[in-house]
Each structure stands twice: as structure tokens, then as C-alpha cells.
VMD Tcl script that draws the C-alpha trace (Angstrom):
set ca {
  {156.21 70.78 -41.91}
  {157.43 67.19 -41.90}
  {160.93 66.00 -41.02}
  {162.18 65.36 -44.56}
  {161.35 68.90 -45.59}
  {163.34 70.26 -42.68}
  {166.36 68.15 -43.72}
  {166.10 69.48 -47.33}
  {165.90 73.07 -46.10}
  {168.99 72.70 -43.89}
  {170.95 71.19 -46.83}
  {170.09 74.10 -49.11}
  {171.05 76.60 -46.46}
  {174.45 74.97 -45.99}
  {175.07 74.97 -49.76}
  {174.23 78.62 -50.08}
  {176.49 79.59 -47.25}
  {179.31 77.73 -48.86}
  {179.01 79.58 -52.22}
  {179.07 83.21 -53.27}
  {176.45 85.05 -55.37}
  {177.37 85.69 -58.95}
  {177.54 89.25 -60.05}
  {175.58 88.85 -63.25}
  {172.33 86.97 -63.83}
  {170.18 86.71 -66.85}
  {167.00 88.80 -66.66}
  {164.67 86.07 -67.77}
  {165.09 83.53 -65.00}
  {162.51 81.20 -63.47}
  {161.99 78.93 -60.50}
  {159.90 75.83 -59.93}
  {156.92 76.76 -57.67}
  {154.09 74.46 -56.53}
  {151.37 74.69 -53.90}
  {151.90 71.71 -51.67}
  {149.44 72.30 -48.86}
  {146.66 74.62 -47.86}
  {144.28 75.27 -45.00}
  {141.65 77.91 -44.35}
  {144.36 80.37 -43.13}
  {147.64 79.12 -44.69}
  {149.25 78.18 -47.95}
  {152.47 76.10 -48.29}
  {154.74 76.05 -51.36}
  {157.67 74.05 -52.66}
  {160.09 76.08 -54.78}
  {163.60 75.65 -56.17}
  {165.91 77.64 -58.36}
  {166.55 76.62 -61.89}
  {170.23 76.70 -63.07}
  {170.00 80.04 -64.79}
  {168.76 81.64 -61.56}
  {171.67 80.58 -59.39}
  {173.12 84.04 -59.68}
  {170.52 85.25 -57.20}
  {171.37 84.90 -53.59}
  {168.65 86.71 -51.79}
  {164.95 85.80 -52.27}
  {161.52 87.21 -51.30}
  {158.27 85.29 -51.55}
  {155.24 87.46 -52.24}
  {151.51 86.50 -51.89}
  {148.98 88.97 -53.28}
  {145.19 88.64 -52.73}
  {143.31 88.51 -55.97}
  {140.19 90.25 -54.68}
  {141.73 93.36 -53.18}
  {145.44 93.31 -54.16}
  {146.70 93.09 -50.64}
  {150.35 91.92 -50.69}
  {152.06 89.88 -48.07}
  {155.86 89.60 -48.45}
  {158.36 87.30 -46.81}
  {162.03 88.44 -47.52}
  {165.25 86.54 -47.04}
  {163.67 83.22 -47.83}
  {165.85 80.36 -48.91}
  {164.75 78.04 -51.68}
  {162.83 74.98 -50.54}
  {159.58 75.02 -48.58}
  {157.65 78.00 -47.26}
  {154.23 78.55 -45.63}
  {152.18 81.73 -45.49}
  {150.19 81.96 -42.26}
  {147.25 84.09 -41.13}
  {145.74 84.29 -44.52}
  {142.10 84.97 -45.21}
  {139.90 81.85 -45.59}
  {138.59 80.88 -48.97}
  {140.66 83.55 -50.75}
  {142.68 83.37 -53.97}
  {146.34 84.46 -53.78}
  {148.93 84.96 -56.54}
  {152.31 83.77 -55.26}
  {155.62 84.81 -56.86}
  {159.28 84.69 -55.94}
  {161.63 87.69 -56.35}
  {165.40 87.39 -56.35}
  {168.20 89.87 -55.56}
  {171.85 89.73 -56.67}
  {174.86 90.74 -54.74}
  {175.12 94.01 -56.49}
  {171.49 94.85 -55.54}
  {169.70 93.84 -58.74}
  {166.20 92.43 -57.99}
  {163.48 90.98 -60.20}
  {160.45 88.71 -60.08}
  {160.84 85.36 -61.52}
  {158.37 84.70 -64.29}
  {156.92 81.66 -62.51}
  {153.77 82.34 -60.43}
  {151.07 80.16 -58.81}
  {147.44 81.01 -58.06}
  {146.27 79.19 -54.94}
  {143.20 79.46 -52.70}
  {142.92 78.96 -48.98}
  {140.45 76.39 -47.83}
  {136.94 77.10 -46.59}
  {136.22 77.25 -42.94}
  {133.09 77.30 -40.90}
  {131.21 80.51 -41.49}
  {131.89 82.91 -38.72}
  {128.29 84.05 -38.37}
  {124.98 82.25 -38.02}
  {121.94 83.02 -40.18}
  {120.31 86.27 -39.20}
  {116.74 87.29 -38.28}
  {115.47 83.79 -37.53}
  {111.67 83.80 -37.42}
  {108.98 81.18 -36.72}
  {105.50 81.02 -38.16}
  {103.81 78.18 -36.26}
  {100.46 76.54 -36.98}
  {98.84 73.61 -35.15}
  {100.81 70.87 -36.92}
  {103.59 72.66 -38.78}
  {105.87 75.68 -38.57}
  {107.54 77.77 -41.25}
  {111.12 78.73 -40.36}
  {112.61 81.74 -42.18}
  {116.00 83.47 -41.91}
  {118.40 85.77 -43.68}
  {121.89 84.64 -44.77}
  {124.91 85.75 -42.70}
  {126.96 88.68 -44.10}
  {129.15 87.68 -47.04}
  {132.30 88.61 -45.21}
  {131.41 85.98 -42.65}
  {130.85 83.16 -45.08}
  {134.47 81.96 -45.15}
  {133.59 79.95 -48.19}
  {130.69 79.08 -50.41}
  {127.47 78.74 -48.41}
  {125.90 75.71 -50.03}
  {123.34 74.62 -47.48}
  {121.53 75.44 -44.32}
  {121.06 72.73 -41.77}
  {118.01 72.80 -39.54}
  {117.94 71.05 -36.20}
  {114.80 70.55 -34.14}
  {113.71 68.39 -31.26}
  {110.81 67.24 -33.41}
  {112.83 65.07 -35.77}
  {116.08 64.69 -37.68}
  {115.69 66.98 -40.66}
  {117.35 67.06 -44.08}
  {119.45 69.88 -45.45}
  {118.00 72.55 -47.61}
  {119.78 74.28 -50.46}
  {121.39 77.66 -50.11}
  {118.76 79.06 -52.40}
  {116.07 78.46 -49.81}
  {116.05 80.67 -46.78}
  {113.07 78.85 -45.27}
  {111.97 75.43 -44.23}
  {108.63 73.99 -43.09}
  {108.60 71.66 -40.13}
  {105.77 69.16 -40.42}
  {104.14 66.41 -38.35}
  {104.21 68.57 -35.25}
  {101.89 68.27 -32.30}
  {99.57 71.18 -31.53}
  {100.17 73.23 -28.42}
  {103.66 71.86 -27.89}
  {106.96 73.78 -27.49}
  {109.82 73.07 -29.88}
  {113.26 74.54 -30.50}
  {114.92 75.10 -33.86}
  {118.61 75.65 -34.68}
  {119.70 76.84 -38.13}
  {123.39 76.56 -39.15}
  {125.18 77.79 -42.27}
  {127.04 75.00 -44.06}
  {130.08 75.62 -46.29}
  {130.98 73.65 -49.35}
  {133.13 71.21 -47.50}
  {130.38 70.48 -44.99}
  {131.72 72.66 -42.22}
  {128.93 74.26 -40.23}
  {128.73 77.61 -38.59}
  {127.40 78.35 -35.21}
  {123.62 78.19 -35.04}
  {120.74 80.51 -34.37}
  {118.33 79.01 -31.88}
  {114.70 79.83 -31.27}
  {111.87 78.18 -29.35}
  {108.22 78.29 -30.41}
  {104.90 76.74 -29.51}
  {102.50 75.33 -32.06}
  {99.02 76.79 -31.99}
  {95.70 75.28 -30.98}
  {94.16 73.53 -33.98}
  {90.82 74.52 -35.39}
  {89.74 70.92 -35.64}
  {87.30 68.52 -34.11}
  {87.69 64.84 -33.25}
  {87.26 62.87 -36.45}
  {85.88 59.43 -37.20}
  {82.74 59.91 -35.10}
  {80.66 56.71 -35.13}
  {77.41 56.06 -33.30}
  {75.96 52.55 -33.12}
  {72.84 51.25 -31.44}
  {73.41 48.31 -29.10}
  {69.81 47.87 -27.96}
  {66.63 49.88 -27.75}
  {67.90 52.24 -25.05}
  {71.69 52.41 -25.55}
  {74.22 53.83 -28.00}
  {77.96 53.23 -28.32}
  {79.77 56.41 -29.37}
  {83.40 56.38 -30.55}
  {85.77 58.81 -32.29}
  {89.45 59.28 -33.13}
  {91.52 60.55 -30.23}
  {93.40 63.81 -30.70}
  {97.16 63.41 -30.52}
  {98.10 66.97 -29.69}
  {97.03 66.99 -26.07}
  {95.32 64.85 -23.48}
  {91.90 66.40 -23.75}
  {88.53 65.85 -22.22}
  {85.70 65.43 -24.67}
  {82.27 67.03 -24.54}
  {79.68 64.63 -25.94}
  {76.29 66.17 -26.71}
  {73.17 64.09 -27.41}
  {69.81 65.46 -28.52}
  {66.75 64.12 -30.24}
  {67.15 64.59 -33.98}
  {64.78 67.03 -35.59}
  {63.70 68.63 -32.32}
  {65.01 71.02 -29.72}
  {64.85 68.38 -27.01}
  {68.28 68.17 -25.41}
  {68.99 64.81 -23.82}
  {72.34 65.16 -22.10}
  {75.90 66.47 -22.29}
  {78.71 64.71 -20.48}
  {82.48 64.61 -20.33}
  {84.54 61.67 -21.50}
  {88.22 60.98 -20.99}
  {88.56 58.26 -23.61}
  {87.36 58.23 -27.22}
  {84.55 55.75 -26.60}
  {81.47 55.89 -24.37}
  {78.31 53.87 -23.83}
  {75.15 55.93 -23.33}
  {72.08 54.27 -21.83}
  {68.65 55.33 -20.64}
  {67.51 56.55 -24.06}
  {64.11 56.16 -25.64}
  {63.50 53.19 -27.93}
  {63.30 53.67 -31.70}
  {64.30 57.31 -31.50}
  {66.67 59.24 -33.73}
  {69.47 60.94 -31.81}
  {71.96 63.55 -33.02}
  {75.43 63.20 -31.51}
  {78.36 65.66 -31.62}
  {81.75 65.67 -29.89}
  {84.29 68.43 -29.14}
  {87.69 68.34 -27.47}
  {88.62 70.53 -24.52}
  {92.33 71.30 -24.17}
  {93.01 74.85 -22.98}
  {89.55 75.72 -24.18}
  {86.82 73.97 -26.12}
  {87.66 73.14 -29.70}
  {85.43 72.86 -32.72}
  {82.30 70.74 -32.56}
  {82.22 67.78 -34.94}
  {79.50 67.39 -37.54}
  {76.48 65.64 -36.09}
  {75.95 61.93 -36.63}
  {72.34 60.76 -36.47}
  {71.52 57.22 -35.35}
  {68.34 55.52 -34.20}
  {68.02 53.22 -31.20}
  {66.62 49.74 -31.79}
  {62.94 48.91 -31.74}
  {61.08 47.89 -28.60}
  {57.62 46.44 -28.09}
  {54.89 49.10 -28.20}
  {54.49 50.98 -24.96}
  {50.69 51.06 -25.03}
  {47.83 49.09 -26.49}
  {46.01 50.15 -29.66}
  {43.73 53.13 -29.06}
  {39.96 53.53 -29.32}
  {39.12 49.85 -29.56}
  {35.49 49.44 -30.58}
  {33.19 46.67 -31.86}
  {30.15 46.92 -34.14}
  {28.38 43.57 -33.69}
  {25.78 41.98 -35.94}
  {23.99 38.63 -35.65}
  {26.79 36.35 -36.81}
  {29.71 38.75 -37.34}
  {31.31 41.73 -35.69}
  {33.52 44.50 -37.10}
  {36.42 45.34 -34.77}
  {38.23 48.66 -35.33}
  {41.00 50.51 -33.49}
  {43.62 53.23 -33.88}
  {47.42 52.67 -33.78}
  {49.34 53.77 -30.70}
  {50.60 57.34 -30.91}
  {54.04 57.60 -32.64}
  {56.05 58.14 -29.42}
  {54.45 55.02 -27.95}
  {54.91 52.81 -31.01}
  {58.67 52.44 -30.29}
  {59.20 50.85 -33.67}
  {57.47 50.08 -36.95}
  {54.04 48.56 -36.35}
  {54.14 45.40 -38.49}
  {50.73 44.04 -37.52}
  {48.13 43.36 -34.88}
  {47.04 40.25 -33.01}
  {43.30 39.81 -32.35}
  {42.07 37.26 -29.83}
  {38.33 36.70 -29.91}
  {37.55 34.52 -26.89}
  {40.40 32.13 -27.64}
  {40.41 32.36 -31.43}
  {43.47 34.22 -32.71}
  {43.72 36.28 -35.89}
  {46.46 38.45 -37.43}
  {46.15 41.51 -39.60}
  {48.19 44.49 -40.76}
  {45.11 46.69 -40.93}
  {43.38 48.61 -38.15}
  {40.12 46.68 -38.54}
  {39.01 43.07 -38.70}
  {35.70 41.38 -39.48}
  {34.98 38.50 -37.10}
  {32.68 35.99 -38.75}
  {30.88 32.72 -37.97}
  {29.78 34.00 -34.58}
  {26.88 32.73 -32.53}
  {23.87 35.05 -32.21}
  {23.26 36.67 -28.86}
  {26.53 35.43 -27.38}
  {28.95 37.32 -25.19}
  {32.49 37.58 -26.56}
  {35.70 39.10 -25.24}
  {38.04 40.51 -27.91}
  {41.60 41.76 -27.31}
  {43.93 43.60 -29.70}
  {47.69 44.16 -29.33}
  {50.19 45.89 -31.66}
  {53.38 44.19 -32.83}
  {56.87 45.45 -33.81}
  {59.97 43.45 -34.71}
  {60.71 43.31 -30.97}
  {57.40 41.61 -30.12}
  {53.85 42.36 -28.99}
  {52.94 45.22 -26.71}
  {50.13 45.59 -24.14}
  {46.58 44.66 -25.12}
  {43.25 46.39 -24.91}
  {40.00 44.49 -24.63}
  {36.28 45.02 -24.97}
  {33.28 42.76 -24.33}
  {30.39 42.63 -26.75}
  {27.28 40.57 -27.44}
  {26.16 39.63 -30.92}
  {22.68 40.69 -31.98}
  {19.66 38.44 -31.50}
  {18.38 36.14 -34.21}
  {15.17 34.19 -34.58}
  {15.11 31.13 -32.35}
  {16.63 28.11 -34.00}
  {14.34 25.62 -32.17}
  {10.57 25.38 -31.80}
  {8.43 24.55 -28.74}
  {7.93 20.85 -28.18}
  {5.12 18.64 -26.91}
  {2.29 20.91 -28.00}
  {-0.92 19.49 -26.50}
  {-4.53 20.24 -25.62}
  {-5.17 20.57 -21.93}
  {-8.86 21.56 -21.81}
  {-11.74 22.31 -24.14}
  {-15.18 23.92 -23.99}
  {-17.63 24.41 -26.71}
  {-16.06 27.77 -27.53}
  {-12.43 27.48 -26.33}
  {-9.49 25.20 -26.20}
  {-6.56 25.39 -23.79}
  {-3.17 24.28 -25.11}
  {0.28 23.92 -23.51}
  {3.83 23.24 -24.68}
  {7.30 22.88 -23.40}
  {8.91 26.35 -23.38}
  {12.01 27.21 -25.40}
  {15.07 28.13 -23.36}
  {17.13 31.19 -24.36}
  {17.95 30.55 -27.98}
  {19.64 33.12 -30.28}
  {18.25 35.78 -28.00}
  {15.78 36.46 -25.22}
  {12.41 34.71 -25.72}
  {9.91 37.54 -25.58}
  {6.78 35.48 -26.35}
  {5.11 32.91 -28.54}
  {3.03 33.05 -31.67}
  {0.13 30.56 -31.98}
  {-1.36 29.84 -35.38}
  {-4.95 28.49 -35.42}
  {-7.02 27.22 -38.33}
  {-10.39 25.45 -38.28}
  {-10.29 22.25 -40.29}
  {-13.71 20.68 -39.39}
  {-16.54 20.78 -40.02}
  {-15.33 23.23 -42.67}
  {-11.92 24.82 -43.36}
  {-11.40 28.23 -41.84}
  {-8.92 31.01 -42.20}
  {-5.50 30.74 -40.59}
  {-4.85 33.41 -37.98}
  {-2.14 34.10 -35.44}
  {-2.17 34.93 -31.79}
  {0.86 36.52 -30.12}
  {1.22 35.67 -26.47}
  {3.62 36.43 -23.68}
  {6.30 34.10 -22.38}
  {3.80 31.74 -20.71}
  {3.80 28.22 -22.07}
  {-0.02 27.85 -21.90}
  {-2.82 29.62 -23.65}
  {-6.63 29.41 -23.93}
  {-7.84 29.95 -27.46}
  {-11.31 31.47 -27.30}
  {-14.00 32.35 -29.82}
  {-14.17 28.90 -31.35}
  {-17.10 26.99 -32.73}
  {-18.53 24.11 -30.73}
  {-17.79 20.63 -31.80}
  {-15.15 21.88 -34.25}
  {-11.65 20.66 -35.01}
  {-8.83 23.17 -35.10}
  {-5.21 22.75 -36.20}
  {-2.84 24.50 -33.83}
  {0.97 25.16 -34.01}
  {3.20 27.41 -31.91}
  {6.55 29.21 -32.42}
  {8.82 31.11 -30.02}
  {10.09 34.57 -30.97}
  {12.77 37.04 -29.97}
  {13.19 40.67 -30.86}
  {14.41 39.46 -34.26}
  {11.16 37.61 -34.99}
  {9.55 34.20 -34.70}
  {11.40 30.99 -35.19}
  {10.19 27.76 -36.71}
  {6.72 26.50 -35.74}
  {6.24 23.32 -33.82}
  {4.58 20.32 -35.41}
  {0.84 21.04 -35.57}
  {-1.82 19.24 -33.48}
  {-5.57 18.98 -34.06}
  {-7.80 19.88 -31.12}
  {-11.59 19.85 -30.84}
  {-14.09 22.02 -28.98}
  {-16.83 20.43 -26.84}
  {-20.39 19.83 -28.02}
  {-23.27 22.18 -27.27}
  {-27.06 21.74 -27.26}
  {-28.23 21.67 -30.82}
  {-30.44 24.24 -32.35}
  {-34.17 23.29 -32.48}
  {-34.84 21.02 -35.40}
  {-37.32 21.99 -38.01}
  {-40.80 20.30 -37.59}
  {-41.65 19.38 -41.06}
  {-45.06 17.59 -40.63}
  {-47.48 15.98 -38.11}
  {-49.88 13.34 -39.25}
  {-52.39 11.37 -37.16}
  {-52.12 7.77 -37.86}
  {-54.65 6.51 -35.33}
  {-56.80 7.64 -32.57}
  {-53.92 7.49 -30.26}
  {-50.91 8.11 -32.50}
  {-49.41 11.00 -34.37}
  {-46.71 10.79 -36.98}
  {-44.16 13.58 -36.59}
  {-41.57 14.35 -39.30}
  {-38.39 16.32 -38.25}
  {-35.80 17.73 -40.69}
  {-32.11 16.85 -40.36}
  {-29.74 19.41 -38.72}
  {-26.55 20.63 -40.29}
  {-23.25 20.24 -38.48}
  {-23.39 23.84 -37.35}
  {-26.97 23.35 -36.17}
  {-26.38 20.04 -34.50}
  {-23.32 21.38 -32.50}
  {-22.32 17.85 -31.84}
  {-23.42 14.32 -32.50}
  {-27.28 14.08 -32.39}
  {-28.07 11.15 -30.17}
  {-31.89 11.52 -30.13}
  {-34.79 13.79 -30.75}
  {-37.43 14.59 -28.17}
  {-41.02 15.35 -29.25}
  {-43.31 17.04 -26.83}
  {-47.07 16.78 -27.37}
  {-49.29 19.03 -25.27}
  {-52.95 18.32 -24.81}
  {-54.63 21.50 -25.51}
  {-57.64 21.06 -23.32}
  {-56.12 19.29 -20.34}
  {-52.63 20.78 -20.35}
  {-50.97 17.49 -20.14}
  {-47.96 16.67 -22.24}
  {-46.36 13.68 -23.83}
  {-42.67 13.55 -24.76}
  {-41.25 10.99 -27.09}
  {-37.61 10.61 -28.00}
  {-36.81 9.61 -31.51}
  {-33.68 7.94 -32.67}
  {-32.33 10.20 -35.37}
  {-31.03 7.16 -37.19}
  {-34.46 5.49 -37.23}
  {-36.44 5.33 -40.39}
  {-39.57 7.23 -39.73}
  {-41.15 8.40 -36.49}
  {-40.92 6.34 -33.40}
  {-43.44 6.65 -30.65}
  {-41.92 6.82 -27.23}
  {-43.24 6.52 -23.84}
  {-44.98 9.45 -22.40}
  {-42.88 11.83 -20.42}
  {-44.26 13.83 -17.53}
}
mol new
graphics top color blue
foreach p $ca { graphics top sphere $p radius 0.5 }
foreach p [lrange $ca 0 end-1] q [lrange $ca 1 end] { graphics top cylinder $p $q radius 0.2 }
display resetview
């Protein structure tokens, strides 16, 4: 109560003491009554008598609760200012003033005021507070405090937590979900009842621990850095400081490569096989192993092939050779085979096939061929094989064919031998044909590797045309230029005695027939005629010039 109100009250008291109550008052009197102040447990009123009520000298102020009719009276109250204390919070009261005259007449004045005490903080916290935690959230539920403890209108519940500053909820909601929590962490929650004027009650407090999440590290990425290494990364878990189990295996097989622990969300794995698909998973370990992530499959980079092409083989011919091979086995390819390099004694070829036809080769020549496989990383090891092309007929002929000796029935010839040409010289073939005195048939003689030969069975004093060729297993080559050779002469056959005529006592005329070339066996230089005396046994031999005309008598021959 302020100072001015106390001064007014003292003045009214002095005035009333100085006057006397009137004996008669009208029955229908009133006072002025206003509610000037209130709190959660008090109500203050200003009231004064109106002129017609001045006959009353004794007053009682009455406050009656609207909800249950409870009456609180304050007698012997002077007009002015009065406060009711120890009232119930947030409760409506009907306030009236009753007056009493000197002769004992009492009555309520017709003026009344309905006033309500203010709200106060509820006297009880929410009941049955419960937590329903999950890995990253928690549902908080509660029951309202008893109505008698509200002390006003409960308009909101306020939730406090060490996780964050939270908003109010409405009084209609007896639950709230805390979000953005960290798994496996302990939190506390306070829930307070809030009255209409924002006054809060005491709180109910509870601690809880979020659960372990059924989750795996996300964002798993696997990248190849070279042909034997992978970089593996993933998103770190924020709910603990876990170790990570990283598992690597060959994709599509049961071959397990390795499992290791990592303390950061990125690792570099080396020592892997080139050009191999690997399956990678990761799981977090924090108070137990969590879920395993879906597998990510990545392939390491290519490398050069580990081995040379397999089963290298060559099928040679005279001037070409077919080279064939098989690719390296898949584990040894270490990449995509993009082609092959063939080196044939210094001449390089490329192909994408597993065979190649080498052409324009030299017969009966030794070659060395190599083959190596190629990937995008380069060429791998090589395999090689030596081969010799097949023999061909000699490309050159013997030179300087010549006669070295002759008899009447044979001729010896010689030539310069042919060195190894398109193959191994296995012998020579000699072709012989008589050309004089009459043409004969052409025939061949196959000899060994000697560069001389005696041709027998010839006719005396005959000319023969001779040529020679070298041969290999593939056959004879070209023949040398031919030469004409001649056999030696031989004594002629006896000429035919055609006639003998005596021309004188001492002379005879002898006629001899001409010899053919075959009969003459050479050039007839003379004829010899032998005359034998029948009775004495003597003889006379004359030689006749075959070119002479007629018989010629020669000297006697003994």
C-alpha cells in the first residue's frame, strides 16, 4: 500500500470518529468498489460510501470464491482501501461490502466486483516423464501435473536439454522429439510447466543415452591410383570415434585379399594385382562392429602383360612363313590385349590377331622371330623361335662348263660348282645330245655333288652338246650355257672292195667304196691296199689317197 493511500485511510478514520451513525438508512444503498491491484494470492480494492449510505457506521468486506463458494470476511473495515491476503491463485472472487447501523441493522450494498487472482508458477512439475531414445533422436513424453497444482492456465511446456536450445511446445502436446542427437551419447532433459503469463514450474529431469545406430559409413569411394594400388575413402561417423574395418576381396570370387583397421576415413592400399576387380566394404567399430556398407567394386589399372604369348609356332614355306600363337592366360594379361608386336630378324610388324603371315622371305634361310603382347601400359615379355624357310631350286647355274678329256667313246667334262643356293646342293643334272654326225635324242644324267663327270657310251668322232644344272631337294635350277664336245677318232671299218682290174703285167687297178661317217669313225687320211702273191706268199701294200681320182699305186710294203 503506497503512502497516499495510507493518508486517505487515516483521514476517513478521523472523520468517522468525529461523527455519529444515523439511526435510519435507506435499504437500497450502494458504494463505489473497484479492484485496484491483484497478485497470485491477494486482491486489493478501493471503495467509498455514497451519500445515501452514510447512515452505516460499521462495515464488513466479504470475498466469496466463485468455484466453491468459500467466503472470506473482514469485519470492522473502514471505507477506503483494503487487501485480501492468502487467496488462492488464479481464482475468481465475488467481493461485496456489507454495512451495519447503530441500531444493529445490516445489509449488503448492491455494488459487487468479480476479480481474479493472478497466475503463479504451477506448483507441480509434469508427471511420469519418459524417454524413448534412438540413435539420433529421442521422443520425450509426460503427463500434465494435477489440475489443482496448475495455479493458472497451463499454456505450454518448456523442454530443456544439453543438446540444444529448444522451442516451446503447446499445452496440447505432451511429447516432444529431440533431433540431431549423437548416437551413444548421454543427455539430460528437463520439462517445465508454463502458465499463461510465462511463469514456469519446477522441472522434471531425466538422463538418457542414445542407442547405437544401425548404420554403416556412407559415401564409400574406391579409386585406382596405379596398377597395384587403391585409394579408399568414406564419410566419417560423427557419433563416436570409431575404428573402421576395411575388407578387400577379389570381385566375383571367394579369394579374400586382406582386412585391416583404419583410424581415419581414408586409406591407401597397395600390393594388389594389376587389372583386377576388387570388392571393398567398410564397417565402423564403436562398442561393437556396426553394419557393413554395400560393396563398391573397382578395378586396378592395367600393367604390361606378365608373360609372353603362349605356344609360339612357325609353319615355314619357301618364301613365306605363317606365325601363330596363343594369348597369355587371363590372369597374366593384366589388361586388355590391344595387339602384338612381331620382330622377324629385325623387321617389325604389328597385328591384333594371333597369327601373321611373313612374306618375301629368302628360301633356305634361318630367321629368328619374336612375339610380344601389348596393353595400354606397354609391351610385355617376348617369346622367340628360330626357323628355316624351305629349299627352292637353285637360282644360279654352274659356270665355266668345259671338256677336260675325250676318248672315242667318252668325254670328261668339268664346271665350277654352285655354292649353297636356295638350299643344299645335292647333285647336278647333265643333259647330253648328239648333234654330229647326226642329231640324237636328249637325255639326262644325274650325278652327285662332284663338279666333274665322264660321259660314257658315246660314238667315236661325234659332237655332243652338253649343259649342266645344280639341284636341291626342291629340284634342278637353270642349266648352264651349253658347250659342244667331240669324241676321239677310232680305226675305221674295212672299206668295201668294189673291183680289181689288171692294167698291165705289173699293175692292178683296185676300186674301193667310200665309207660313211659312222664307218669312217674319223677323218679318212688314206687307204692301204695289201696284195698277196699267192704262190710266193709275198705281199705288197699300197696306200691310196682317198681324195685321189682313181687308184694310185704305192710303193711296196713289206
